[in-house]
C-alpha positions as CSV (number, residue, x, y, z in Angstrom):
1,X,176.9,56.6,-85.7
2,X,175.7,60.1,-86.9
3,X,172.1,59.2,-86.2
4,X,173.1,58.3,-82.6
5,X,175.1,61.5,-82.3
6,X,172.1,63.5,-83.6
7,X,169.8,61.9,-81.0
8,X,172.3,62.6,-78.2
9,X,172.9,66.3,-79.1
10,X,169.2,66.9,-79.7
11,X,168.3,65.6,-76.2
12,X,171.3,67.6,-74.8
13,X,170.1,70.8,-76.4
14,X,166.7,70.6,-74.7
15,X,168.1,69.7,-71.2
16,X,171.1,72.0,-71.3
17,X,169.7,75.3,-72.5
18,X,165.9,75.2,-71.8
19,X,164.5,75.1,-68.3
20,X,161.0,74.0,-69.5
21,X,162.5,70.8,-71.2
22,X,161.4,68.4,-68.4
23,X,159.0,68.4,-65.4
24,X,162.0,68.4,-63.0
25,X,164.2,71.4,-63.8
26,X,167.9,70.5,-64.0
27,X,170.4,72.4,-61.8
28,X,173.0,74.6,-63.3
29,X,175.8,72.1,-62.8
30,X,173.6,69.3,-64.4
31,X,172.8,71.4,-67.4
32,X,176.5,72.4,-67.8
33,X,177.5,68.8,-67.7
34,X,175.0,67.8,-70.4
35,X,176.2,70.7,-72.6
36,X,179.8,69.8,-72.1
37,X,179.1,66.2,-73.1
38,X,177.5,67.3,-76.3
39,X,180.3,69.7,-77.2
40,X,182.9,66.9,-76.5
41,X,181.0,64.6,-78.9
42,X,180.9,67.3,-81.6
43,X,184.5,68.1,-81.1
44,X,185.5,64.5,-81.5
45,X,183.4,64.3,-84.7
46,X,185.2,67.3,-86.1
47,X,188.7,66.2,-85.2
48,X,190.9,65.6,-88.3
49,X,189.7,65.2,-91.8
50,X,188.6,67.9,-94.2
51,X,186.0,70.6,-93.5
52,X,182.9,69.9,-95.6
53,X,179.2,69.6,-95.4
54,X,179.4,66.0,-94.3
55,X,181.7,66.8,-91.4
56,X,179.5,69.7,-90.3
57,X,176.3,67.8,-90.5
58,X,176.1,66.7,-86.8
59,X,176.9,70.3,-85.7
60,X,174.3,71.6,-88.1
61,X,171.7,69.1,-86.7
62,X,172.6,70.3,-83.2
63,X,172.0,73.9,-84.0
64,X,168.7,72.9,-85.7
65,X,167.7,71.1,-82.5
66,X,168.3,74.3,-80.5
67,X,166.4,76.4,-83.0
68,X,163.5,73.9,-82.8
69,X,163.3,74.3,-79.0
70,X,163.2,78.0,-79.4
71,X,160.4,77.6,-82.0
72,X,158.5,75.6,-79.4
73,X,158.6,78.5,-77.1
74,X,160.6,76.8,-74.4
75,X,162.1,79.2,-71.8
76,X,165.8,79.6,-72.0
77,X,167.8,78.6,-68.9
78,X,169.8,81.7,-69.4
79,X,167.8,84.3,-71.4
80,X,169.9,87.0,-73.1
81,X,167.8,89.7,-74.6
82,X,170.2,91.1,-77.1
83,X,171.2,87.8,-78.7
84,X,169.6,86.6,-81.9
85,X,169.6,82.8,-81.7
86,X,170.7,81.3,-85.0
87,X,169.7,77.8,-86.1
88,X,171.6,76.5,-89.2
89,X,173.2,79.0,-91.5
90,X,172.4,79.1,-95.2
91,X,174.5,76.9,-97.6
92,X,177.8,78.2,-98.9
93,X,181.5,78.0,-98.2
94,X,182.3,75.4,-95.4
95,X,184.6,77.7,-93.5
96,X,181.9,80.4,-93.2
97,X,179.3,77.8,-92.2
98,X,181.6,76.2,-89.6
99,X,182.2,79.5,-87.9
100,X,178.6,80.6,-88.1
101,X,177.6,77.3,-86.4
102,X,180.3,77.9,-83.8
103,X,179.0,81.4,-83.2
104,X,175.5,80.0,-82.5
105,X,177.0,77.6,-79.9
106,X,178.8,80.4,-78.1
107,X,175.5,82.3,-77.7
108,X,174.0,79.4,-75.8
109,X,174.5,79.1,-72.0
110,X,173.6,76.3,-69.7
111,X,174.2,78.4,-66.6
112,X,174.6,82.2,-65.9
113,X,178.1,83.6,-66.1
114,X,179.3,87.2,-65.7
115,X,180.5,87.3,-69.3
116,X,177.5,85.6,-70.8
117,X,175.8,88.7,-72.2
118,X,179.0,90.2,-73.8
119,X,179.9,86.8,-75.2
120,X,176.5,86.3,-76.7
121,X,176.5,89.8,-78.2
122,X,179.9,89.2,-79.9
123,X,178.8,85.8,-81.1
124,X,175.6,87.2,-82.5
125,X,177.5,90.0,-84.4
126,X,179.9,87.5,-85.9
127,X,177.1,85.1,-86.9
128,X,175.3,88.0,-88.6
129,X,178.4,89.0,-90.6
130,X,179.0,85.4,-91.7
131,X,175.3,84.7,-92.5
132,X,175.2,87.9,-94.6
133,X,178.2,86.8,-96.6
134,X,176.8,83.3,-97.0
135,X,173.5,84.8,-98.3
136,X,175.4,86.8,-100.9
137,X,177.9,84.1,-101.7
138,X,179.2,84.3,-105.2
139,X,178.0,87.9,-105.6
140,X,180.1,89.6,-103.0
141,X,183.5,91.3,-103.1
142,X,184.2,90.9,-99.4
143,X,187.7,89.6,-98.5
144,X,186.6,86.2,-97.3
145,X,190.0,85.4,-95.7
146,X,189.8,88.5,-93.6
147,X,186.2,87.7,-92.6
148,X,187.4,84.3,-91.5
149,X,190.4,85.6,-89.6
150,X,188.3,88.2,-87.8
151,X,185.6,85.7,-86.9
152,X,188.1,83.1,-85.8
153,X,189.9,85.6,-83.4
154,X,186.6,86.8,-81.9
155,X,185.1,83.4,-81.4
156,X,188.3,81.9,-79.9
157,X,188.3,84.7,-77.4
158,X,184.7,84.0,-76.6
159,X,185.4,80.3,-76.2
160,X,188.1,80.7,-73.6
161,X,185.6,80.3,-70.7
162,X,182.9,78.4,-72.6
163,X,182.2,74.7,-72.7
164,X,182.7,74.4,-76.4
165,X,186.4,75.6,-76.3
166,X,187.8,72.4,-77.8
167,X,185.1,72.4,-80.5
168,X,186.0,76.0,-81.2
169,X,189.7,75.2,-81.6
170,X,189.0,72.3,-84.0
171,X,186.6,74.3,-86.2
172,X,188.8,77.4,-86.3
173,X,191.9,75.3,-87.3
174,X,190.0,73.5,-90.0
175,X,188.2,76.7,-91.2
176,X,191.5,78.6,-91.7
177,X,193.1,75.6,-93.4
178,X,190.2,75.3,-95.8
179,X,190.3,79.0,-96.5
180,X,194.0,78.9,-97.3
181,X,193.5,75.9,-99.5
182,X,190.8,77.7,-101.5
183,X,192.9,80.7,-102.3
184,X,195.8,82.7,-100.9
185,X,194.7,84.7,-97.8
186,X,195.1,88.5,-98.1
187,X,197.8,90.5,-96.3
188,X,195.1,92.1,-94.2
189,X,194.0,88.6,-93.0
190,X,197.5,87.7,-92.0
191,X,198.0,91.1,-90.2
192,X,194.8,90.5,-88.2
193,X,195.9,87.1,-87.1
194,X,199.4,88.3,-86.3
195,X,198.0,91.2,-84.2
196,X,195.8,88.7,-82.3
197,X,198.8,86.6,-81.5
198,X,201.3,89.3,-80.7
199,X,198.9,91.9,-79.3
200,X,200.4,94.4,-81.7
201,X,198.0,95.9,-84.3
202,X,199.7,97.2,-87.5
203,X,198.0,100.3,-88.9
204,X,197.9,101.0,-92.6
205,X,200.0,104.0,-93.5
206,X,197.3,105.7,-95.6
207,X,197.8,109.2,-94.3
208,X,199.0,111.8,-96.9
209,X,202.4,113.4,-96.3
210,X,202.2,116.9,-95.0
């Protein structure tokens, strides 16, 4: 089943995001439909169960397929200059890898949209932070729960008008659950999530009294 999914998503990556993938260029709505089908399949694969390397493997393969097309020099259907396209992130904690893979998806666009550039820039920034932490995994003092919370909020916001919205919700839900199961989240992480839900940002009272 995973081999069939890999073949489907690899083909979808070429058609959806690269205009040089076939002799007859696909129209925007056709590329969008192909991308949406791939994201639905990946969301189904990540529905339920635990978040681990096995559950992330099809999404990892999808990102590698996109990176391979970039490496071939295929022209992007929607080129975004400021975005650094990520393939598969380095090994490490599953929540960080899941969100880094999701960030890569949010940088891909099958058709131009007004928010595409801003969304890709945000996704690239999140992916860079997560990849940096994965690279230093085990030797970093970063509050991982806060990193996950911040990435989750930013990526869910980006996913609101992107075809991988359901995949984003599945991955964020599982990433946060896995983070909480690993160790108690920090107060800062909870405050960040609460602020995102309520729209009220609590500020630390660090000022000295006059």
